[in-house]
C-alpha positions in Angstrom: 0.1 0.1 -0.1 1.4 3.3 -1.1 1.7 6.2 1.5 0.3 9.6 0.7 2.8 12.4 0.6 3.2 14.3 3.7 1.7 17.5 4.3 3.8 20.8 3.8 3.6 23.0 7.0 4.5 26.6 6.6 6.6 27.8 9.5 7.4 31.2 8.1 10.9 31.1 8.6 12.9 33.2 6.2 14.6 31.0 3.4 18.5 31.0 3.2 18.6 33.2 6.4 21.9 31.8 7.3 23.5 32.7 4.1 22.1 36.1 4.3 23.5 36.6 7.7 26.9 35.6 6.6 27.0 37.7 3.4 25.1 41.0 4.7 25.3 40.6 8.3 21.6 40.9 9.0 19.2 38.4 10.5 15.9 37.7 8.6 13.8 35.7 11.1 10.2 35.3 9.8 7.6 36.5 7.5 4.6 35.9 5.4 6.5 36.3 2.0 5.3 39.5 1.3 8.3 41.5 2.2 11.5 40.1 0.9 15.1 41.1 0.6 16.2 42.0 -3.1 19.0 43.7 -5.1 18.2 47.6 -5.2 17.0 48.7 -8.4 16.0 52.3 -9.0 12.3 52.9 -9.8 11.1 49.6 -8.6 9.0 50.7 -5.4 11.2 49.0 -2.9 11.5 49.8 0.7 15.1 51.0 1.2 16.8 50.8 4.7 20.1 53.0 5.4 22.3 51.3 8.0 25.8 52.0 9.4 26.7 48.3 9.1 26.4 48.6 5.2 28.0 51.1 2.8 25.0 50.0 0.6 21.3 50.6 1.4 19.4 47.2 1.9 16.2 46.9 -0.2 13.0 45.0 0.2 10.4 44.2 -2.3 6.8 44.3 -1.3 3.9 42.4 -3.0 0.3 41.4 -2.3 -2.1 43.6 0.1 -0.2 43.3 3.2 2.9 41.9 4.7 5.1 41.2 7.8 8.7 40.4 8.3 10.8 40.0 11.4 14.5 40.8 11.3 17.4 42.3 13.1 19.1 45.1 11.3 21.4 47.1 13.6 22.3 50.7 13.5 19.4 51.8 11.1 19.0 55.5 10.8 16.7 56.3 7.8 14.0 54.2 5.8 12.5 55.2 2.4 8.7 54.0 2.1 7.2 52.9 -1.1 3.5 53.0 -2.2 2.5 50.9 0.8 1.5 52.2 4.4 4.5 50.9 6.1 5.1 50.6 10.1 8.5 49.7 11.7 9.4 48.4 15.1 12.8 49.4 16.4 14.5 48.7 19.5 17.1 50.6 21.5 18.2 48.7 24.8 14.8 47.7 26.3 12.7 50.5 24.7 10.7 49.6 21.7 9.4 52.3 19.3 7.0 52.0 16.5 7.6 54.4 13.5 5.3 55.3 10.5 7.2 55.4 7.5 6.5 58.1 4.9 5.2 57.0 1.6 7.8 57.3 -1.2 10.1 59.5 1.1 12.8 59.1 3.6 11.9 59.0 7.2 14.4 59.7 9.8 14.7 56.6 12.4 17.0 55.4 15.1 19.9 57.7 15.9 18.8 60.2 13.5 15.4 60.6 15.3 16.8 60.1 18.7 17.6 63.2 21.0 20.4 61.0 22.4 21.9 59.8 19.3 21.6 56.0 20.3 21.8 53.2 17.7 18.6 51.4 17.0 17.9 48.0 15.6 15.1 47.4 13.2 13.0 44.3 14.3 10.0 44.5 12.5 8.5 45.8 9.1 4.6 45.6 8.2 3.0 46.9 5.2 -0.5 47.6 4.0 -1.7 48.5 0.6 
């Protein structure tokens, strides 16, 4: 008697997270697949992240009506939104801050928005179309 194939169970873990950590020094944890790390390309409507850990910006593609991604990107100081309503959570020490990112414009976050100039870690991105 043949056995039926097993069921695929989505665990929402980010694929190839270990390789991305080794290559870019950022931790991509979990998400729904609607916000994904991508090569930066002008005019593609990506979310762009400026961080002190990289000379180049980090870019994320967004698809679908809404999305979420948990991650760890240290020393983030500016985020450029796209056509989506984007909210990010950032931490500094034990504090957590939620920031609304301007659509299609740069929003100062982290040290550039902190009166004490402290490094902040980006820990979650949420988007709604």
